[in-house]
BARO-831519 format. One record per residue: x, y, z of N, C-alpha, C, O, CB in turn. Coordinates in Angstrom, 1 decimal. Glycine has a CB too. Layout:
N
LOKOL    n.xx    n.yy    n.zz   ca.xx   ca.yy   ca.zz    c.xx    c.yy    c.zz    o.xx    o.yy    o.zz   cb.xx   cb.yy   cb.zz
LOKOL       X       Y       Z       X       Y       Z       X       Y       Z       X       Y       Z       X       Y       Z
...
This chain:
101
LOKOL    n.xx    n.yy    n.zz   ca.xx   ca.yy   ca.zz    c.xx    c.yy    c.zz    o.xx    o.yy    o.zz   cb.xx   cb.yy   cb.zz
LOKOL    -5.9    10.2    -2.0    -7.3    10.6    -1.8    -8.0    10.9    -2.9    -7.4    11.2    -4.0    -7.3    11.6    -0.9
LOKOL    -9.3    11.0    -2.8   -10.1    11.3    -4.0   -10.0    12.7    -4.3   -10.0    13.4    -3.3   -11.5    11.0    -3.9
LOKOL   -10.0    13.3    -5.6   -10.0    14.5    -6.1   -11.4    15.2    -6.1   -11.6    16.3    -5.7    -9.5    14.5    -7.5
LOKOL   -12.5    14.3    -6.4   -13.8    14.8    -6.5   -14.5    14.7    -5.0   -14.4    13.8    -4.2   -14.7    13.9    -7.6
LOKOL   -15.1    15.9    -4.8   -15.7    15.8    -3.4   -17.2    15.6    -3.5   -17.9    16.3    -4.2   -15.4    17.0    -2.6
LOKOL   -17.6    14.7    -2.7   -19.2    14.3    -2.7   -19.9    15.5    -1.7   -19.7    15.7    -0.6   -19.4    12.6    -2.0
LOKOL   -20.8    16.0    -2.5   -21.6    17.2    -1.6   -23.1    16.4    -1.2   -23.2    15.2    -1.1   -22.0    18.8    -2.7
LOKOL   -24.1    17.3    -0.9   -25.3    17.0    -0.5   -26.3    17.0    -1.6   -25.9    17.2    -2.8   -25.7    17.9     0.6
LOKOL   -27.5    16.8    -1.5   -28.5    16.8    -2.5   -28.9    18.3    -2.9   -29.3    18.7    -4.0   -29.7    16.0    -2.0
LOKOL   -28.8    19.2    -1.7   -29.3    20.6    -2.1   -28.0    21.3    -1.9   -27.7    22.2    -2.8   -30.5    21.2    -1.3
LOKOL   -27.2    21.1    -0.8   -26.0    22.1    -0.6   -24.8    21.4    -1.0   -24.7    20.1    -1.2   -25.8    22.5     1.0
LOKOL   -23.9    22.3    -1.3   -22.3    22.0    -1.6   -21.6    22.6    -0.4   -21.8    23.7     0.1   -21.7    22.7    -3.1
LOKOL   -20.6    21.5    -0.1   -19.7    21.9     1.1   -18.8    23.0     0.6   -18.3    22.9    -0.5   -18.9    20.7     1.7
LOKOL   -18.6    24.1     1.6   -17.8    25.2     1.4   -16.4    24.7     1.5   -16.2    23.6     2.0   -18.2    26.3     2.3
LOKOL   -15.3    25.5     1.2   -14.0    25.1     1.3   -13.4    24.7     2.7   -12.6    23.8     2.8   -13.2    26.0     0.8
LOKOL   -13.9    25.4     3.6   -13.4    25.1     5.0   -13.9    23.6     5.5   -13.3    22.9     6.2   -13.8    26.2     6.0
LOKOL   -15.1    23.4     5.1   -15.7    21.9     5.4   -15.0    21.0     4.6   -14.6    19.9     5.0   -17.3    21.7     5.2
LOKOL   -14.7    21.3     3.4   -14.1    20.2     2.5   -12.8    20.0     3.1   -12.4    18.9     3.4   -14.1    20.7     0.9
LOKOL   -12.0    21.0     3.3   -10.7    20.8     4.1   -10.6    20.0     5.2    -9.7    19.2     5.3   -10.2    22.0     4.5
LOKOL   -11.5    20.3     6.1   -11.6    19.4     7.4   -11.9    17.9     7.0   -11.4    17.0     7.6   -12.7    20.1     8.4
LOKOL   -12.8    17.8     6.0   -13.1    16.4     5.7   -12.1    15.7     4.9   -12.1    14.4     4.9   -14.3    16.3     5.1
LOKOL   -11.2    16.5     4.2   -10.2    15.8     3.6    -8.8    15.8     4.4    -7.7    15.5     3.9    -9.9    16.5     2.2
LOKOL    -9.0    16.1     5.6    -7.7    16.1     6.4    -7.1    14.9     6.6    -5.9    14.9     6.9    -7.7    16.8     7.6
LOKOL    -7.8    13.7     6.5    -7.0    12.5     6.5    -8.1    11.5     5.7    -9.3    11.7     5.3    -6.6    12.0     8.2
LOKOL    -7.3    10.3     5.4    -8.2     9.5     4.5    -9.4     8.9     5.3   -10.5     8.8     4.7    -7.3     8.2     3.9
LOKOL    -9.2     8.6     6.5   -10.5     7.9     7.2   -11.7     8.8     7.2   -12.8     8.4     7.0   -10.1     7.4     8.7
LOKOL   -11.5    10.1     7.5   -12.4    11.1     7.7   -13.2    11.2     6.3   -14.4    11.1     6.3   -11.7    12.5     8.2
LOKOL   -12.5    11.3     5.2   -12.9    11.4     3.9   -13.7    10.2     3.5   -14.8    10.3     2.9   -11.8    11.5     2.9
LOKOL   -13.2     9.0     4.0   -13.8     7.7     3.6   -15.2     7.7     4.3   -16.2     7.4     3.7   -12.9     6.5     4.1
LOKOL   -15.3     8.2     5.7   -16.5     8.1     6.4   -17.5     9.0     5.6   -18.6     8.5     5.3   -16.3     8.7     7.9
LOKOL   -17.1    10.2     5.4   -18.0    11.1     4.7   -18.5    10.6     3.4   -19.7    10.7     3.1   -17.3    12.4     4.4
LOKOL   -17.7    10.0     2.6   -18.1     9.4     1.3   -19.0     8.2     1.6   -19.8     7.7     0.7   -16.8     9.0     0.3
LOKOL   -19.0     7.7     2.7   -20.0     6.5     3.0   -21.4     7.0     3.5   -22.3     6.2     3.5   -19.5     5.6     4.3
LOKOL   -21.5     8.2     3.7   -22.9     8.8     4.0   -23.7     8.8     2.7   -23.2     8.8     1.6   -22.8    10.2     4.6
LOKOL   -24.9     8.9     2.9   -25.8     9.0     1.7   -25.8    10.5     1.3   -25.4    11.4     2.1   -27.3     8.4     2.0
LOKOL   -26.3    10.8     0.2   -26.2    12.3    -0.3   -27.2    13.1     0.8   -26.9    14.2     1.0   -26.8    12.4    -2.0
LOKOL   -28.3    12.6     1.3   -29.0    13.2     2.1   -28.3    13.4     3.5   -28.4    14.5     4.1   -30.3    12.5     2.2
LOKOL   -27.7    12.4     4.0   -26.8    12.6     5.2   -25.9    13.6     5.0   -25.8    14.5     5.8   -26.1    11.3     5.5
LOKOL   -25.0    13.7     3.9   -24.0    14.7     3.6   -24.8    16.1     3.7   -24.3    17.0     4.3   -23.4    14.5     2.1
LOKOL   -26.0    16.2     3.0   -26.7    17.4     2.9   -27.1    17.9     4.2   -27.0    19.1     4.5   -27.9    17.2     2.1
LOKOL   -27.4    17.0     5.2   -27.8    17.4     6.6   -26.6    18.0     7.2   -26.7    19.1     7.8   -28.4    16.2     7.5
LOKOL   -25.4    17.5     7.3   -24.3    18.0     7.8   -23.8    19.3     7.2   -23.2    20.1     8.0   -23.5    17.0     7.7
LOKOL   -23.9    19.4     5.8   -23.6    20.6     5.3   -24.5    21.9     5.6   -24.1    23.0     5.7   -23.5    20.4     4.0
LOKOL   -25.9    21.5     5.7   -26.8    22.5     6.0   -26.6    22.9     7.5   -26.8    24.1     7.9   -28.2    21.9     5.8
LOKOL   -26.3    22.0     8.3   -26.0    22.3     9.6   -24.9    23.2     9.9   -24.9    24.0    10.8   -25.9    21.2    10.3
LOKOL   -23.8    23.1     9.1   -22.7    23.9     9.2   -23.0    25.3     8.7   -22.8    26.3     9.3   -21.4    23.3     8.6
LOKOL   -23.6    25.3     7.5   -24.1    26.4     6.9   -24.9    27.3     7.6   -24.9    28.5     7.3   -24.7    26.1     5.9
LOKOL   -25.8    26.8     8.6   -26.8    27.5     9.3   -26.2    28.4    10.4   -27.0    29.2    11.0   -27.8    26.5     9.9
LOKOL   -25.1    28.4    10.6   -24.4    29.2    11.7   -24.3    30.5    11.3   -24.3    30.8    10.1   -23.0    28.8    12.1
LOKOL   -24.2    31.4    12.3   -24.1    32.8    11.9   -22.5    33.4    12.4   -21.9    34.2    11.8   -25.3    33.7    12.8
LOKOL   -22.1    32.8    13.3   -20.8    33.1    14.0   -19.7    32.1    13.4   -19.9    30.9    13.3   -21.0    33.0    15.7
LOKOL   -18.5    32.9    13.1   -17.3    32.0    12.7   -17.0    31.0    13.7   -16.7    29.8    13.3   -16.1    32.9    12.4
LOKOL   -17.0    31.3    15.0   -16.6    30.4    16.0   -17.6    29.2    16.1   -17.1    28.1    16.5   -16.4    31.1    17.2
LOKOL   -18.9    29.3    16.0   -19.8    28.3    15.9   -19.7    27.5    14.7   -19.9    26.2    14.7   -21.1    28.7    16.2
LOKOL   -19.3    28.0    13.6   -19.1    27.3    12.3   -17.8    26.4    12.6   -17.9    25.2    12.3   -18.9    28.5    11.0
LOKOL   -16.8    26.9    13.0   -15.6    26.1    13.3   -15.9    24.8    14.2   -15.5    23.6    14.0   -14.6    27.0    14.0
LOKOL   -16.7    25.2    15.4   -17.1    24.1    16.3   -18.0    23.0    15.5   -17.9    21.7    15.7   -17.9    24.7    17.6
LOKOL   -18.9    23.5    14.6   -19.7    22.5    13.9   -18.9    21.7    12.9   -19.3    20.6    12.7   -20.8    23.1    13.3
LOKOL   -17.8    22.3    12.3   -17.1    21.5    11.4   -16.4    20.5    12.3   -16.5    19.3    12.0   -16.1    22.4    10.6
LOKOL   -15.7    20.9    13.2   -15.0    19.9    14.0   -15.9    18.8    14.6   -15.6    17.6    14.7   -14.2    20.6    15.2
LOKOL   -17.2    19.3    15.1   -18.0    18.3    15.5   -18.5    17.3    14.4   -18.8    16.1    14.7   -19.2    18.9    16.1
LOKOL   -18.6    17.8    13.1   -19.0    16.8    12.1   -17.9    15.8    12.0   -18.2    14.6    11.8   -19.2    17.5    10.8
LOKOL   -16.7    16.2    12.1   -15.6    15.1    12.1   -15.9    14.0    13.1   -15.8    12.8    12.9   -14.3    15.7    12.3
LOKOL   -16.1    14.6    14.4   -16.4    13.6    15.5   -17.5    12.7    15.5   -17.4    11.6    15.9   -16.5    14.3    16.8
LOKOL   -18.6    13.4    14.9   -19.7    12.6    14.8   -19.4    11.6    13.7   -19.7    10.4    13.9   -21.0    13.4    14.4
LOKOL   -18.8    11.8    12.6   -18.5    10.7    11.6   -17.9     9.6    12.3   -18.4     8.5    12.2   -17.5    11.1    10.6
LOKOL   -16.8     9.9    13.1   -16.1     8.8    13.7   -16.9     8.1    14.7   -16.6     6.9    15.0   -14.9     9.3    14.4
LOKOL   -18.0     8.7    15.2   -18.9     8.1    16.3   -19.9     7.2    15.5   -20.7     6.5    16.1   -19.7     9.3    17.2
LOKOL   -20.0     7.3    14.1   -20.9     6.6    13.3   -22.2     7.2    13.0   -23.1     6.6    12.4   -21.2     5.4    14.0
LOKOL   -22.2     8.4    13.2   -23.5     9.2    13.1   -23.7     9.4    11.6   -22.7     9.5    10.8   -23.5    10.7    13.8
LOKOL   -24.9     9.4    11.2   -25.4     9.5     9.7   -25.9    10.9     9.5   -26.0    11.4     8.4   -26.6     8.4     9.3
LOKOL   -26.2    11.5    10.7   -26.9    12.9    10.5   -26.4    13.6    11.7   -25.9    13.0    12.7   -28.6    13.0    10.4
LOKOL   -26.5    14.9    11.6   -25.9    15.8    12.8   -26.9    15.5    14.1   -28.1    15.6    14.0   -26.0    17.6    12.3
LOKOL   -26.3    15.2    15.1   -27.1    15.2    16.5   -27.8    16.4    16.7   -27.3    17.5    16.5   -26.1    14.9    17.7
LOKOL   -29.1    16.3    17.1   -29.9    17.4    17.5   -30.2    18.4    16.4   -30.4    19.6    16.7   -29.3    18.0    18.5
LOKOL   -30.3    17.9    15.1   -30.5    18.8    14.0   -31.9    18.4    13.5   -32.2    17.3    13.2   -29.3    18.6    12.9
LOKOL   -32.8    19.5    13.3   -34.1    19.2    12.9   -34.3    18.9    11.4   -35.4    18.6    10.9   -35.0    20.2    13.2
LOKOL   -33.2    19.1    10.6   -33.2    18.6     9.2   -33.2    20.0     8.4   -33.5    21.1     8.8   -34.5    17.5     8.9
LOKOL   -32.8    19.6     7.1   -32.6    20.8     6.1   -34.0    21.3     5.7   -34.9    20.5     5.3   -31.6    20.3     4.7
LOKOL   -34.2    22.5     5.7   -35.5    23.1     5.4   -35.5    23.6     4.0   -36.5    24.2     3.5   -35.8    24.2     6.3
LOKOL   -34.2    23.3     3.2   -34.0    23.8     1.9   -34.4    22.8     0.9   -34.5    23.2    -0.3   -32.7    24.2     1.7
LOKOL   -34.7    21.6     1.2   -35.0    20.5     0.2   -36.4    20.7    -0.4   -37.4    20.9     0.4   -34.9    19.2     0.9
LOKOL   -36.5    20.6    -1.7   -37.7    20.9    -2.3   -38.5    19.6    -2.7   -39.6    19.7    -3.2   -37.6    21.7    -3.5
LOKOL   -37.8    18.4    -2.3   -38.5    17.1    -2.5   -39.4    16.7    -1.2   -40.1    15.7    -1.3   -37.4    16.0    -2.8
LOKOL   -39.4    17.4    -0.2   -40.1    17.1     1.1   -40.4    18.4     1.8   -39.6    19.3     1.9   -39.1    16.3     2.1
LOKOL   -41.6    18.5     2.2   -42.2    19.6     2.9   -41.6    19.6     4.3   -41.2    18.6     4.9   -43.8    19.4     3.0
LOKOL   -41.4    20.9     4.8   -40.9    20.9     6.3   -41.9    20.4     7.1   -43.1    20.6     6.8   -40.5    22.2     6.8
LOKOL   -41.3    19.7     8.3   -42.2    19.1     9.2   -42.9    20.3    10.0   -42.4    21.5     9.9   -41.4    18.1    10.1
LOKOL   -43.9    20.0    10.8   -44.4    21.1    11.6   -43.5    21.8    12.4   -43.6    23.0    12.6   -45.4    20.6    12.4
LOKOL   -42.6    20.9    13.1   -41.6    21.5    14.0   -40.8    22.3    13.1   -40.8    23.5    13.4   -40.7    20.3    14.8
LOKOL   -40.2    22.1    12.1   -39.4    22.8    11.3   -40.0    24.2    10.9   -39.4    25.3    10.9   -39.2    22.0    10.2
LOKOL   -41.1    24.0    10.5   -42.1    25.2    10.2   -42.0    26.1    11.2   -41.6    27.3    11.0   -43.5    24.9    10.1
LOKOL   -42.5    25.6    12.5   -42.8    26.4    13.7   -41.4    27.0    14.1   -41.3    28.2    14.2   -43.5    25.5    14.9
LOKOL   -40.5    26.2    14.4   -39.2    26.8    14.9   -38.3    27.4    13.9   -37.8    28.5    14.1   -38.6    25.8    15.7
LOKOL   -37.9    26.6    12.9   -36.9    27.2    12.1   -37.4    28.2    11.1   -36.7    29.2    10.9   -36.1    26.1    11.4
LOKOL   -38.5    28.0    10.4   -38.9    29.0     9.4   -39.7    30.0     9.8   -39.5    31.1     9.3   -39.6    28.4     8.4
LOKOL   -40.6    29.9    10.8   -41.5    31.0    11.3   -40.6    31.9    12.1   -40.9    33.1    12.1   -42.8    30.5    12.1
LOKOL   -39.6    31.5    13.0   -38.8    32.1    13.9   -37.9    33.1    12.9   -37.8    34.3    13.2   -37.9    31.0    14.6
LOKOL   -37.6    32.5    11.9   -36.7    33.5    10.9   -37.4    34.7    10.4   -36.9    35.8    10.2   -36.2    32.7     9.6
LOKOL   -38.6    34.4    10.1   -39.6    35.4     9.4   -39.8    36.5    10.4   -40.0    37.6     9.8   -41.1    34.8     9.0
LOKOL   -39.7    36.5    11.7   -39.9    37.6    12.7   -38.9    38.6    12.6   -39.0    39.6    13.4   -40.0    37.1    14.1
C-alpha cells in the first residue's frame, strides 16, 4: 500500500477516514483514482457531521459509494469551504444561511 495519503483540495482526511480507506488495497486504489475535488467533497461530507454515529455511517458509506463508482458523495450539495468557487444559491440559502441562525 501507499504510505502517502491523497487528501482533498481544501480538506485533509482525519485519521478515522484514512484508516477506513486504507483498510484494503482496492478501497485505497479507488480513493486515489478520484480527482482532488472529488476527494475533497467526500472529506467535507464526513467532516460536516455533528454526531459520532453519523460520522461512522458516512465513512462506511464513502467506502460503499467508491465501490459503486461514485466520484462525489450522493446527495451532497458540495463543499462550501472552497475559495476558488463561490457557493451556489442553494448552498448559500441552505448550508450557510441556516448555520448563521
